[in-house]
N, C-alpha and C positions, 0 to 999 in steps of 0.2 A: 466603462461604457464608451463605445466609439462615438465620434462626432456625428450629429444628424445633419450637418451642413456640408456643402462642398468646400468650405474653408474653415480654418481654426480661428476662434475668437474667444478672448477672455480678458478680464480686467485684473490688473495687479496693483494694489494700493501701495503707498509709500512704506508700509510696514511689511510688505512682502506677502500679504494675504491675497490669495487668488480666487476669483469668482469666475467659473466657467460659464460661457454664454452660448455654447454650442451643444449642450446635452442637458437633459432634465436635472434639476427642476427649471432651468432657464434656457430658452432657445430663442435666438434672434430670428425673427421671421421677415423683417425688412429693415433697411437702414440706408442712410445717406453717406456712409463712411467711405464708399468707393468713389463718390463724386469729387471732382477736383476743379479748381478755378484759380486764375491769376487776376489780380487787379492791375491793369495797365493804364498808365497816365502819360499823356503826350503833352508836351509844352514847347513853346518856341525857344530857340536859343537866346541867351540873355543879350548878346550884342547885335541881334537881328541880322546875322549874316546868312540867314536862310536855313532851311531844314528844321528839324525838331529833335528834342530829347525824349526818350522813352524810359519811364521808370516802371518797375515791376515789383510786386510783393504778393505774398500769399495771404489773403484775408483770413483772420482767425475767427471765422463765423461759427456759431453754435450749430451742432448737428443733432439729429435725433435718430434713435433706433427703436423699433417695436420689438418687444420681448414677450414671449408667451411663457407664463409660469404654470407648471403642472406638478401636482403632488398626489399622494395616495388619498389624502383626506384634507379637511379644512385645517386641522391642526398642523399637518405637514406644510401646507401652503403658508400659514402664518409664520412658521419657523423659517421657511425659505425667504420670505419677504423681510423678516427681521435681519437675517444674515446679510441680504443685499444692502439694506439700509446701513448696517454697521460698516461694511466694506467701503461703500461710497462715502459715507459721512466722515470717516476717519481722515481722509485727505482734505475735505472741506474745512474741518475744524482745525487741522494742523496747518492749513494753508500751504500744503505741499502737494504737488500734482502726482497722480499715479500714472500708470501706463496702460493704455488700451492696445492689446496685441491682436493683430490680424495677420495670419500666415507668416509669422516671424518678424513682421515689421511692427513698430510701436509708435504711438503718438502720446506725448505728454499732455495730460488733460485731467479734468475733474468731471465726474458724473454728478452734475449739480442739481438734478431734479428728476422725479418720476411721477407720471400721472397714471393712476391705476383704474382699470375698469373691471369691476367685480360682478358676479352673476349669482342670483339666488338659485338658479337652476343647476349651476355647476360650482358648488362651494369649494371645490378643490382646484379651481383654475382662475387665472387672472391674466389680463393683458396690460402691459406696461409700456408707456412711451417715455424712454429715458433720454434726458438732455445731456449731450456731451459738450463740454466747454473746453476747447483746446488752450493749453498754455503756449504751445508752439504749433503752428498749423502743419508742419512737415511730418511725414511718416518716415521713420528712421530705421535703418539696419546698422548693426555694429560689427566691426571686425577688430580683434585684439592682437597686439604685438608686444613683445617683451624682450628687453636686454637686461640680464641680471647683473648685479654688482660682482666684480671679480672677473674671472676669465670665461664665464659661461654665457653663451648666447642662446636664448630661447625664442622661438617664433611660433606662438599658438595660432597665429593667423594662417600658417601654412605657406608663407612666402618669405624666404630669407636667404641671406648670404652669410653663413656662419664662418667667416674667414677673418683673419687678422691682417692688418696692414700697418706699415710703419707710419708713425704720426710725425707731423712736421716739427714738433718740439721734443721728440724723443720718446713719448709714451705710446702705448698701443692704441690702435683705432679699432673699434668694434662697430660692425654695421649689420643692418638688416634691410630688406626691401619692403616698403609699405605699398599696398596696391589699392587704389581707388577705382572700383569697377564702373562708377557712374561717370557721365559726361560732364558733370558740374563739380567744382571744388567742394571738398568735404571738411567740416570742422573736426577737431580732435579734442580728446581729453587726455592730457599729458600729465603723468604723475612721476615726479623725480624723487628718488630715494637716496638718502645720505648713507655714509658720509661722502662729502665732496666739497672741495674748496670752491669750485666754480660749477655749480649745478646748472648745466645747460645741455641742450640736445640740438643737433643740426638736422633739420628736415629739408632736404635738398639744399637750396641756397639760403634758407632762413635759420637764424640762430635764435632759439627760444629757451628762456630760463629766467633765473633770478640772480641778482648781484650779491646776495649774502650767502655765506657757507651753510651747508647742511651737516648736522652732526648725525652720528649713527642713531637710527630709530626715528629720525625726522623725515618728513616728506612735504612736497609742494604739489598741489593740484592746479593745473592750468586748464580751465574749462573754456574753450574758444566759443562754444555754442551760446553760453550764458555770460560770456565776458567776465569771468570770475577767476581770481587767483587766491588760493587758500593754502595756508601753511599749518601743518599739524605737528605738534611737539611730541617729545617722548612721553609726556603725560596724557596724550590723547586729545588734548584741547586744540581746537582749530580756530584760526583767526584770519582775517583778511590781510593779505600782504601785497595788494595790487601795486603799491608804490615801489616794491622791491624788484619789479620786473626789469629785464634788460630793455632799456628805452631806445630801441633801434627801429621801431615801427613795424617789427616783424612778429610780435608775440601772437597776434591773432590772424596770421596768414594761414589760410586753409590749405589742406593737401590738394595738389592739382590732380586732374584725372590721370589715370595710368599709374606707372610704377615710380616711386620716389625712394631714394636711398636715405636711411636714417643713420647718422653717425654719432658715436660718443667718443670723446677724447679724455675720459677719466677712467682709471682702472677700478675705482670703487663705486662710482655712481651707477645706480640702477634706474631703469625707466620702464613704465607701462604706457602704451599708447592705445587708445580706443578710437578707431576711425568711425565717424558717424556719417553714413551716406543718407542724404535727405531726398525724399521724393514727394510729389504732390498727392499720391494716393498709395495705399498699401499694395504689396505684391499680390498678384492674382494666383500665385502658387506658393507653396511652403518653401521657405529658404532656409 
């Protein structure tokens, strides 16, 4: 069934279960999801030399959306409401946020409550006010890039330089171009795949990686958005390895606006990079 709204909207919980909110039985009729705001704080400079400092942040305020639920009969409505509760409650119980998608942009959040208005005259309908609690207030779009281990260069993002260059120490250099289309720096999720003696990637002038070797089948995820570094062994068990990062102050340097060259100087290391562009409101068109 096609969408009844001029935009696409659905909720995807952390288990991958999707609840459409733009077609029966659930259709959003009004919401505050497209509203945006910044919290600006002005303070005097500490040495009193004049002027002021301006701090900014996106407040993670709760939002609401009004959802109309429509079914063929009262039993169908009950089944639809049960399914909605199960999809939303899964994340609350797991304490892991889901994603609310609007036109290809997502916000990490929980749907933490719903107030229902029922009618004896229309037992197959209900109006719900759903509370959206953001984990992160930004609306995100992602673009993926990949350099495979060995001699293959892959660029799912559609922007790349699949060429080889001589490396300063005699090994091959493999490069692609990462493109941040936003005017603000964008965080990345960088996954390094072994084997590699020096698992690291160069993002422009920043060297990002860990100081411990990676064996075949091992990987390290560097999540700049959440400030996490996780290592996964060949047995599939993941653990925190924040202390193994290259301590050069560049691990959490975001990708600047525009095009940035990504370099690898290992013949066996593979890397996946997910660029996360963040905006104050979701896109008004499908991306």
